[in-house]
N, C-alpha and C positions, 0 to 999 in steps of 0.2 A: 416468550422471540426474544426483544431487546437485550432482559437482561443479561442472557446464551450471550449475546452479536458483544454484548460490553462490555462480557469479562474474558473473551478473542478479541476485541479492538484494544484494550487499554494494554495488557501484555504487549504485543506485540508493536503500539505504534512504539513503546520502550526501548523492545528489542532493537528493532529497526532506526532513530534515531539511535542512539546508545554507536552502534555499529557506525551508523553516518560520521558520527563527531570523530568516534578513534580513528579511525580507517579513511578520512576523505577531509580533507586541504577546507578547508570554509567556505572562501569564492570559490569550490566546487560542487557544495551539495548541494546544491537547486537543483542541479546538473544531470549529476547521478542517479540523486531522487529518484525522477522524473523518470531518465528512462529505465532502473530498475521497476520501476513502473509500475511501467507500460512493457515491460517482460514479466514479471511477473503475470498480467492479467495477461495476455497473450495465452501462457504457459496456462493461466483457466479456465481461457476459453478454447484452449485448444482438446479440453479432455471428452470434452462432448458427452457431458453430466452434466445437469441442474445445483445434484446437491452443491456441489464444490462455488459456484457461479450464488448460490445464494450465503454459503456461506464467507467466501471471501471478497467479496467484489462490494461487500456496501464496511469490509475493513480495507480496500484500497480506495473508498473513495473517504473514507474519515479522516484517513493519509493525506490523501491528499487538502479534502479542506481543513484543515488542523495546519497544516504549515506549507499558505493558498499554492499547492502545486496543479496546475491543470492542468486536464490532462490530453486540451489539444486536441479532443478528434469530435465538440460538436458541434 
């Protein structure tokens, strides 16, 4: 499963950062990324299924770790 997660995480992180860099001013990037991740996490949590939790929660965690964006829910 780790390889599968890595195969998902890398393209998602690349897409995420590419989009941020293209459309968001540098000084606002951290806040926008945090808010976007919060909304995505809420969306995944609200589905009521465990499959998307297992797939996407590790992706969100890795993005937060890679770019030092604390969750704030700890």
